[in-house]
C-alpha positions, 0 to 999 in steps of 0.5 A: 891224626889225633887232635893237637893238644893246646893249653890255654893259660888264663888268670883269674877264674872269677867273673872279672876274668870273663873277657879273656875267658870269652876269647878262649871259649870263642876259639874253642867253638870255632877251631876244628875239633878234629885238629885241636883240643883245648885245655884251660888252666887258671892261675888262681883259686877255683871260680865259676869260669872253671865250671863254665868251661867244663859245662861246655866240654872243655877240660879246665882246672885252677891252680891257686897262686902262688901256692899252686906253683908246685902243683902247676909244675907237676901237672905240666910235667905229666901232660903232653901239650903240643902248644901252649897259649899264654894269656896271663902269667909271669915270665917264670911260668915259661921256664916250665914249658917245653912246647912252642909258646904263644904269649897273647898280650891283651892290654897295655904292656906295662913292661914291654921289655919283658912282656914277651920274653921266652915266647915263640910267637906273640899275639896282640889284640890290637895295633895299639897294643902291638906298638907298645911291644919291643918285638914283632907281634901278630895282631888278631882281633877278638871275634864275636857273633852279631845279634839281632838288634831289638831296640824299641824306638818308642822307648825312652833312650838309655845310655849304657856302659859295661866296665870294671869300676877301676882307674882308667875307665873314664869314670872320673868324668861322670860327675862333670857330664851333662847327661841327656838321658839316664846312664846305666853302668854294669860292672863291679869294682871300688870306684863309684863316682856320685853323679846325677842320672847315673845308676849302677847295676852291679856285675851282670853275667849276661848283658844281652837284655841290657843291650836290648834296652840301651840306645847308646853304648858309652866307653870313655876309657883312656887306655883300652887295649881293645874294648871287648864290651864296645865290640859286644855293643856293636855286635848288638847293633848299638852305636858307640861313643868312645874316646879317641884313645887306645885301641878304640879308634880301631873299633869305632869309625867316627861318624860311621859306626859311632862317635869318637869324642873328647872330654870337652865334646862328650856331652854334646855328642851324646845329646846329638845321638839322643836327639836323633833316633834315625842317626842312632839306627844308622850308626848301629846298623853300620857297627853291626856290619863292621863286626861281621866283616872285621871282627867275626869269630871265624876270622879270629879262629882262622888267623889263630889256627894259621899261627898254630900251624906255623909253630907246629910245622916249625916244631916238626922240622926241628 
């Protein structure tokens, strides 16, 4: 039997779309290639993520939107896809799709009434996101492999962040923090609050060297639909200090894999961890174990394949 053709529709092919692209890359690496062949189309101009997929043997192209609407429709009319997995795109895209359609909701659903109209099934990246939707969704957490932790206890501690520099990421709190150690922030965007002891690293293609240097990962966002950067830090054995909001409590277990904080307690919580290397190590080890047991790539791929098979079986019956 030939592999089923699965089309993934993503948004930007620029570096800021890396988080969504990584989820699809992980699926491609862990789904059975004898059963599924993935294609990726971006709704935007050509960018480096197109080349990243192609270098991994995954067919990919970009449609510069909105001028790309007609080429997109023409391409859709000439290709046979067994299933479409939409991560990004307006409701109008769905009118051009005849195959079973999954809508994957990754963040806050700004308009939950229309976010999933036309979908045969819905995936939410967290229970927090699922609660915002007006129809039932299957919660499938993103998955990541774990990596050996290489933090040097003799090295002066550094707090790390990786985030887009935009509203909602907690950046406004930085000038009010009493930081017990230097804070390094990897990311790009228009917001760069001036705060003492804070260094902006710019966009980083590979965060691994920074995870090896950092002692704590900070995520003070208030509306994270999931928090993939926090999960990546946990996969590298870092304790996470995050706000008790959005989906972050689904990742971070308070006093087990990190600390769930508030604006009032954040400085004190950071001081607690900076002053206790043994506590940091214990929380980081537990964080890594939690990623292995609850957020593995194999688990994400298996749950996604199960949903694919449900829709494809229903299609064959019809």
